[in-house]
C-alpha positions as CSV (number, residue, x, y, z in Angstrom):
1,X,70.5,6.0,80.1
2,X,70.9,3.0,77.7
3,X,67.8,1.1,76.9
4,X,67.5,-2.4,78.3
5,X,66.0,-5.4,76.5
6,X,64.2,-8.6,77.3
7,X,65.5,-11.9,76.1
8,X,63.8,-13.7,73.2
9,X,62.1,-16.2,75.6
10,X,60.8,-13.3,77.8
11,X,59.4,-11.6,74.7
12,X,57.5,-14.7,73.6
13,X,56.2,-15.2,77.1
14,X,55.2,-11.5,77.4
15,X,53.3,-11.7,74.1
16,X,51.5,-14.9,75.2
17,X,50.7,-13.3,78.6
18,X,49.2,-10.3,76.9
19,X,47.2,-12.4,74.6
20,X,46.0,-14.8,77.3
21,X,42.6,-13.1,77.7
22,X,42.0,-13.5,74.0
23,X,42.9,-17.2,74.1
24,X,40.7,-17.8,77.1
25,X,37.7,-16.2,75.5
26,X,38.5,-18.1,72.2
27,X,38.6,-21.4,74.1
28,X,35.3,-20.8,75.8
29,X,33.5,-19.6,72.6
30,X,34.9,-22.3,70.3
31,X,34.4,-25.0,72.9
32,X,30.8,-24.1,73.5
33,X,30.3,-23.8,69.7
34,X,31.8,-27.2,69.1
35,X,29.7,-28.8,71.9
36,X,26.4,-27.3,70.5
37,X,27.4,-27.3,66.8
38,X,24.3,-29.4,65.8
39,X,22.0,-26.6,67.0
40,X,23.9,-23.7,65.5
41,X,23.0,-24.1,61.9
42,X,25.5,-23.0,59.3
43,X,27.9,-21.7,61.9
44,X,27.9,-25.0,63.7
45,X,28.7,-26.8,60.4
46,X,32.0,-25.0,60.2
47,X,33.2,-27.1,63.1
48,X,32.8,-30.3,61.0
49,X,35.9,-29.4,58.9
50,X,39.5,-28.6,59.8
51,X,39.5,-25.7,57.4
52,X,36.4,-24.2,59.0
53,X,37.9,-24.5,62.5
54,X,41.1,-22.8,61.5
55,X,39.1,-20.0,59.7
56,X,36.9,-19.5,62.7
57,X,39.9,-19.4,65.0
58,X,41.8,-16.8,63.0
59,X,38.8,-14.5,62.6
60,X,37.6,-15.0,66.2
61,X,41.1,-14.2,67.4
62,X,41.2,-10.8,65.8
63,X,37.6,-10.1,66.7
64,X,38.2,-10.8,70.4
65,X,41.6,-8.9,70.3
66,X,39.7,-5.9,68.9
67,X,37.1,-6.0,71.7
68,X,39.7,-6.5,74.4
69,X,42.3,-4.1,72.9
70,X,42.3,-1.8,76.1
71,X,43.2,-4.9,78.2
72,X,45.6,-6.6,75.8
73,X,47.6,-3.6,74.6
74,X,50.2,-2.4,77.2
75,X,50.5,1.1,75.8
76,X,48.4,3.8,74.2
77,X,48.9,3.5,70.4
78,X,49.4,7.2,70.0
79,X,51.9,7.8,72.9
80,X,55.5,8.5,71.7
81,X,58.6,7.6,73.7
82,X,61.6,9.4,72.2
83,X,64.1,7.0,73.7
84,X,62.4,4.0,72.0
85,X,62.3,5.3,68.4
86,X,63.0,2.3,66.2
87,X,63.8,0.3,69.3
88,X,64.2,-3.5,68.7
89,X,61.7,-5.9,70.2
90,X,61.8,-6.3,73.9
91,X,63.0,-2.8,74.7
92,X,62.0,-1.6,78.1
93,X,60.2,1.7,78.7
94,X,62.7,3.9,80.6
95,X,60.0,5.0,83.1
96,X,57.8,2.0,83.7
97,X,60.0,-0.9,82.7
98,X,57.1,-2.2,80.6
99,X,58.4,-3.8,77.4
100,X,57.8,-2.8,73.8
101,X,57.3,-6.4,73.0
102,X,57.5,-6.0,69.2
103,X,59.7,-2.9,69.4
104,X,59.0,0.7,68.6
105,X,58.3,2.5,65.4
106,X,60.1,5.6,64.0
107,X,58.1,7.9,66.3
108,X,58.7,5.7,69.4
109,X,55.2,4.1,69.5
110,X,54.7,0.5,70.6
111,X,54.3,-1.7,67.5
112,X,52.5,-4.4,69.5
113,X,49.9,-2.0,70.9
114,X,49.3,-0.4,67.5
115,X,48.8,-3.8,65.9
116,X,46.2,-4.7,68.5
117,X,44.4,-1.4,68.3
118,X,44.6,-1.5,64.5
119,X,42.4,-4.6,64.6
120,X,39.6,-2.4,66.0
121,X,39.7,-0.2,62.9
122,X,39.5,-3.2,60.5
123,X,36.8,-5.0,62.5
124,X,34.7,-1.9,62.8
125,X,34.8,-0.8,59.2
126,X,35.2,-4.0,57.0
127,X,32.2,-6.1,58.2
128,X,29.9,-3.0,58.5
129,X,30.8,-1.7,55.1
130,X,30.3,-5.1,53.5
131,X,26.9,-5.5,55.1
132,X,25.9,-2.0,53.9
133,X,27.1,-2.9,50.4
134,X,25.0,-6.1,50.6
135,X,21.9,-4.2,51.6
136,X,22.3,-2.0,48.6
137,X,23.2,-4.8,46.2
138,X,20.3,-7.0,47.4
139,X,17.7,-4.2,47.4
140,X,18.6,-3.2,43.8
141,X,19.7,-6.6,42.4
142,X,16.5,-8.5,43.3
143,X,14.1,-6.3,41.3
144,X,16.6,-5.9,38.5
145,X,16.8,-9.6,38.0
146,X,13.2,-10.4,38.7
147,X,11.5,-7.7,36.6
148,X,14.1,-7.3,33.9
149,X,13.4,-4.8,31.2
150,X,14.3,-1.1,31.5
151,X,14.8,-1.4,35.3
152,X,17.4,-4.1,34.8
153,X,19.1,-2.2,31.9
154,X,19.3,1.1,33.8
155,X,20.6,-0.4,37.1
156,X,23.1,-2.6,35.3
157,X,24.4,0.4,33.3
158,X,24.9,2.4,36.6
159,X,26.7,-0.6,38.2
160,X,29.0,-1.0,35.2
161,X,29.7,2.7,35.1
162,X,31.0,2.5,38.7
163,X,33.0,-0.6,38.0
164,X,34.5,0.9,34.9
165,X,36.6,3.3,37.1
166,X,39.9,2.1,38.4
167,X,39.4,1.3,42.1
168,X,42.3,3.1,43.5
169,X,41.6,6.2,41.4
170,X,38.0,6.2,42.6
171,X,39.2,6.0,46.2
172,X,41.5,8.9,45.6
173,X,38.7,11.0,44.2
174,X,36.3,10.1,47.1
175,X,38.7,10.8,50.0
176,X,40.6,13.8,48.8
177,X,40.2,17.0,50.9
178,X,38.6,18.9,48.1
179,X,35.8,16.4,47.8
180,X,35.4,16.4,51.6
181,X,34.6,20.1,51.6
182,X,31.7,19.7,49.2
183,X,28.2,18.4,49.8
184,X,29.0,15.1,48.0
185,X,29.9,13.0,51.1
186,X,26.8,14.1,53.0
187,X,24.6,13.4,50.0
188,X,26.2,10.0,49.4
189,X,25.7,9.1,53.0
190,X,22.1,10.2,53.0
191,X,21.4,7.9,50.0
192,X,23.5,4.9,50.7
193,X,22.7,4.6,54.4
194,X,19.0,4.6,53.7
195,X,19.2,1.3,51.8
196,X,19.6,-1.0,54.9
197,X,16.5,0.6,56.5
198,X,14.5,0.2,53.3
199,X,15.6,-3.4,52.9
200,X,14.5,-4.3,56.5
201,X,11.2,-2.6,56.2
202,X,10.4,-4.2,52.8
203,X,11.5,-7.5,54.1
204,X,9.1,-7.3,57.1
205,X,6.3,-5.9,55.0
206,X,6.5,-8.7,52.5
207,X,6.3,-11.3,55.2
208,X,3.7,-9.9,57.5
209,X,1.5,-7.9,55.1
210,X,-1.5,-10.1,55.8
211,X,-0.9,-9.8,59.6
212,X,-1.1,-6.1,60.4
213,X,-0.6,-6.6,64.2
214,X,2.6,-8.6,63.8
215,X,3.8,-6.1,61.1
216,X,3.3,-3.2,63.5
217,X,5.1,-5.0,66.3
218,X,8.1,-5.7,64.1
219,X,8.3,-2.8,61.7
220,X,7.7,0.0,64.1
221,X,10.7,-0.9,66.4
222,X,12.8,-1.7,63.4
223,X,12.0,1.7,61.8
224,X,12.6,3.5,65.1
225,X,16.0,1.8,65.7
226,X,17.0,2.1,62.1
227,X,16.1,5.8,62.1
228,X,18.2,6.5,65.1
229,X,21.2,4.6,63.5
230,X,20.6,6.5,60.3
231,X,20.6,9.9,61.9
232,X,23.6,8.9,63.9
233,X,25.6,7.8,60.8
234,X,24.7,11.2,59.2
235,X,25.9,13.0,62.3
236,X,22.6,14.6,62.9
237,X,21.6,12.9,66.2
238,X,23.4,10.2,68.1
239,X,22.2,9.8,71.6
240,X,24.4,6.9,72.4
241,X,27.6,8.4,70.9
242,X,28.5,4.9,69.4
243,X,27.3,5.4,65.8
244,X,28.6,8.7,64.6
245,X,31.9,8.6,62.6
246,X,34.5,11.3,62.1
247,X,34.8,12.8,58.7
248,X,37.8,10.7,57.7
249,X,36.2,7.4,58.7
250,X,32.9,8.4,57.1
251,X,34.6,9.1,53.8
252,X,36.5,5.8,53.9
253,X,33.3,4.0,54.8
254,X,31.4,5.6,52.0
255,X,34.1,4.9,49.5
256,X,34.2,1.2,50.4
257,X,30.5,0.8,50.2
258,X,30.2,2.7,47.0
259,X,32.9,0.6,45.3
260,X,31.6,-2.8,46.7
261,X,27.9,-2.4,46.1
262,X,27.9,-2.7,42.3
263,X,29.8,-6.0,42.5
264,X,27.2,-7.3,45.0
265,X,24.4,-6.1,42.7
266,X,25.8,-8.1,39.8
267,X,26.0,-11.2,41.9
268,X,22.5,-10.9,43.3
269,X,21.1,-10.0,39.9
270,X,22.7,-13.1,38.3
271,X,21.4,-15.4,41.1
272,X,17.9,-13.9,40.7
273,X,17.9,-14.4,36.9
274,X,18.6,-18.1,37.6
275,X,16.2,-18.7,40.5
276,X,13.2,-16.9,39.1
277,X,12.8,-19.7,36.6
278,X,12.5,-22.4,39.3
279,X,9.2,-24.2,39.9
280,X,8.7,-22.9,43.4
281,X,8.8,-19.3,42.1
282,X,6.2,-20.2,39.5
283,X,4.1,-21.9,42.2
284,X,4.3,-18.7,44.3
285,X,3.2,-16.6,41.3
286,X,0.3,-19.0,40.7
287,X,-0.8,-18.6,44.3
288,X,-1.0,-14.8,43.6
289,X,1.9,-13.8,45.8
290,X,3.2,-10.3,45.4
291,X,6.6,-9.7,43.8
292,X,8.1,-8.3,47.0
293,X,7.1,-11.5,48.8
294,X,8.5,-13.7,46.0
295,X,11.8,-11.8,45.9
296,X,12.3,-11.6,49.7
297,X,11.0,-15.0,50.8
298,X,11.3,-17.3,47.8
299,X,14.3,-16.1,45.8
300,X,16.6,-14.5,48.5
301,X,16.5,-17.5,50.9
302,X,17.5,-19.9,48.1
303,X,20.4,-17.6,47.1
304,X,21.8,-17.5,50.6
305,X,24.4,-20.2,50.1
306,X,26.5,-18.3,47.5
307,X,25.8,-15.0,49.2
308,X,27.1,-16.1,52.6
309,X,30.3,-17.5,50.9
310,X,30.7,-14.2,49.1
311,X,30.2,-12.2,52.3
312,X,33.3,-13.8,53.8
313,X,35.4,-13.2,50.7
314,X,34.0,-9.7,50.4
315,X,35.0,-8.8,54.0
316,X,38.5,-10.1,53.1
317,X,38.6,-7.9,50.0
318,X,37.4,-4.9,52.1
319,X,40.1,-5.6,54.6
320,X,42.7,-5.5,51.8
321,X,41.2,-2.3,50.4
322,X,41.4,-0.6,53.9
323,X,45.0,-1.7,54.1
324,X,45.7,-0.4,50.7
325,X,44.1,3.0,51.5
326,X,46.1,3.3,54.7
327,X,49.3,2.3,52.8
328,X,48.8,5.1,50.3
329,X,48.1,7.6,53.1
330,X,44.3,7.6,52.5
331,X,43.4,5.9,55.8
332,X,41.1,7.1,58.5
333,X,43.8,9.5,60.0
334,X,47.5,10.0,59.4
335,X,48.4,8.8,62.9
336,X,45.8,6.0,63.0
337,X,47.0,2.6,64.1
338,X,45.2,0.9,61.2
339,X,47.4,-1.8,59.6
340,X,47.8,-0.2,56.2
341,X,49.1,3.1,57.7
342,X,51.4,1.2,60.1
343,X,52.9,-0.9,57.2
344,X,53.5,2.2,55.2
345,X,55.2,3.9,58.2
346,X,57.5,0.9,58.7
347,X,58.2,0.6,54.9
348,X,60.2,3.8,54.9
349,X,62.8,2.2,57.2
350,X,62.5,-1.3,55.9
351,X,66.2,-1.7,55.0
352,X,67.2,-0.8,58.5
353,X,64.4,-2.1,60.7
354,X,61.9,-4.8,59.7
355,X,60.0,-5.1,63.0
356,X,57.7,-2.1,62.6
357,X,56.2,-3.2,59.3
358,X,56.2,-7.0,59.7
359,X,53.6,-7.5,62.6
360,X,50.8,-5.5,61.0
361,X,51.5,-7.2,57.6
362,X,51.2,-10.6,59.2
363,X,48.1,-9.5,61.1
364,X,46.4,-8.4,57.8
365,X,47.5,-11.6,56.1
366,X,46.2,-13.8,58.9
367,X,42.8,-12.1,59.0
368,X,42.3,-12.3,55.3
369,X,43.5,-15.9,55.3
370,X,40.9,-16.7,58.0
371,X,38.1,-15.2,56.0
372,X,39.1,-17.1,52.9
373,X,39.2,-20.3,54.9
374,X,35.8,-19.6,56.2
375,X,34.5,-19.0,52.7
376,X,36.1,-22.3,51.5
377,X,34.4,-24.2,54.4
378,X,31.1,-22.6,53.7
379,X,31.4,-23.5,50.1
380,X,32.0,-27.1,51.0
381,X,28.9,-27.2,53.2
382,X,26.8,-25.6,50.5
383,X,27.9,-28.3,48.1
384,X,26.9,-31.0,50.6
385,X,23.5,-29.4,51.0
């Protein structure tokens, strides 16, 4: 039976109809944020510039699309329909008459559904990996820049040692099957995943050291929650089932954190070297404050402007790295709908069919563009301050 197709206008209306829940949630969130922007701190200041609004809209679009993927996507991203292999946009499913709005790929999977579900992979890994890298970079960069000496020399040497490796080659080494079968991934996870917990506990201890009651009320729940997350990430104990990662995802996550953390360390160290010479740091030292308090509550808050800007850029870089890994076949799984893998699958037939590779490429570009615009808007606000 020949495959039937929708008209161009029907395809556009179908895509808009599928994305309607995303646009409704975006409108509510951005409308409320704009109305209360004066009370929302740095996030609210983004709505004072056109660049910031566009950046928020692009990032928020993909975040909401990732959350609502089961509702927005009309098909399972892994289901194959033989009749719709490399089908053009608007092809109707022979059994359900539901349209492959952006066509089918070489295996007969819905390109639109895979693009939407692929946003979940990016939104789950890129921000989390960036935050983990920042926890490591801040935890090591603050004492390196504040104390200097042999500690600074040793940590800087280790960071430069990691950065000296070509990034792609390092990724290849970390995600190869031979490495996965060794104890290296588990050891790396045990070490790297401990840094966020250490950072939070030191942060709280530095602030509430003179108030044991408040310290107990904050540090004990933080340690308990952090311990559960830590054990879940290691695959030892995950009562919620929402933390543990499969072996492929864990290795990709570790690779991204391992490669990103040294760069963050250098940024934090450089900022600390500058800020430690300021008068308010000298005043805190004169008051007899401990080094942990000075680093966490005098230096770090005054470095937040450049760090927040870099976080947005760093998530964009991580997104590109994930796409690059997927493109080279090193993604979370061969059949994964992540954008890099989907682009690579479509690339093989690019001379004949452009529609399988173009949507995920545009999705990746739009998300990175949104993050870069956010960084530009945050930089403008920091200069005003």
